[in-house]
N, C-alpha and C positions, 0 to 999 in steps of 0.2 A: 902225575900230576906233569904237564907240559914243559920241556927246559928252557919255554921262553918266560916261566911264571918264577917268582919267588918265594920263600915260604909263605907268606901272607894273600897269596891268591893275587900278587898284581903282579905284571908285566915289568918286567927286569929295565926294560928302556924308560917307564914314568914312575920310579919306586921313591914309596912315602918319607923317606930320609934317605940326603943326599950328605957328601961330606960339604961338600959349597952349598952356603944357603942361600947363592941366586936361583942353583941349580933347582934345589928344594922348592924355591918357589915359583919356578916357570911350569915344571913338574905340577903340581897345587893347583896353578892358574889352566893349563892344559884341562886336567881334569874338572875342573870348575865348568872350562868353555864347554867342552861333552859335555855334559846335565844341564847347559842352558839350549844346545844345542836341542835337547830330547824334550825341552818344553816347547821350544818352539816349533818341531816338529810337532808337537800335539794341537797344538793352534791352525798349523799348513793341515794337519790332516782333519780336523772337524769347517774347518773354514772349503776344505774338499769336499766336503758333504753339502753342508753350502750349497756348492757349485752342482753337486749332482741334484740335490732336487732343486735348484735355477733353470737348468739345463732340461731336464724330465718337465716339470712347470711352462717354462717358453715352447719349446716341444711340443706338450700336448697342447698348447692351448691357439696355435699358431693354424690358423684353418687352411685343409681342412682338420677342424676339431678332434682330438682323440685319435687322432691318425701319424705314425710314425711313418718314414720316410727310406729308405735303407739307409741314406747320408744323417740321416736325423738317428737314427739307431748307433751308427756307427760313432756321433758325438757324443750319446749315453753312455756308450761302452768306451770310447777312449778318458771319461768324466771317473767314470768305476774303476776302472785299470790306476786310473791316476792318483787316487784314494790307496788302493791297496798295494802300489810302489811305495809311497810315502807309508803305512804303516807298516812296511817290511823294513824300512831304509830303519823306523822309529827303531825299530828290534835291534836291524844290526847296533842303532845308538847305545840301545841299555845291553846290547849284552857287553859293549866295549864298556858301560861305564861297570859293571859286575867285575872286567876284569881280571876270570878266567876263564873265557870261550875266545878261542880268534875262531868269528864264527864264516872261515871262508869258503866253505859250501855254498850258507849263506847269501853272503856277499854276491857269489857269482849266481846266482838264485833268482836276487833281484835285480842283476844287471840283466839277464833273459828275462822274466820279466817285464823288464822296463824296456825294451830291444820290440819285444813278440807285442807286447802296449803299441809303437810306433806300427806295427806290418799292418795288424789290426787295422790301425785306424788310414792303412794309404790311400791315397786316392791316387790312381795308379795311372791317370787322363795327365796327371802334374808333373810325375815321377819319369827322372830319363834311367834308361836299362843300367848303364852304370852304378847311379845310386842306388840300384834294385840291388842290384849284382852285391857290388860296395857290404848292404844290409845281409844278403844274406849268408856270405864270405863269415858277419860281425855272430850272425844267428847259431851256423854250425860250429862257430869255433868256441862260445860259449856253451854251447850246448855238450859239444866234446868232452868240455873242459869240466861241466856239469859231470858229466856220465862219470871221466876219470878218476875227482873227486868223491863220487858216490862208490864207484865200484871199491875205491883204496878202503873205506870205513867199512 
């Protein structure tokens, strides 16, 4: 068992019982807030799926009908990837609710997916070289971090 977990499978940082009733109430409030976030994330995912459908509908019905330009394809990819990132965040939230897993590798993978989405939809005509280099540094740092975490397991 992870050293940060108590015997009940909960983080020591948010135990079910505490000597101070106020602290116990606050811990319970935080655990319930995380559950509310999970419910809200499901709504965001459903909304995102609707957005993907809407983007595809609009792009396919704009003349020339049923033809997609590169920018249309990139916008569609962006909408798809946003939903996938929302799903990854939902998984992070549900793992946090379970309290028996600290998904550091999943958090890093989600961040890597989010920055990758950004790179995929880059409009290089609008970006400065410094912005591109900074993004490359973030991608490299997250990639190395993910590799190190994966190698450790």
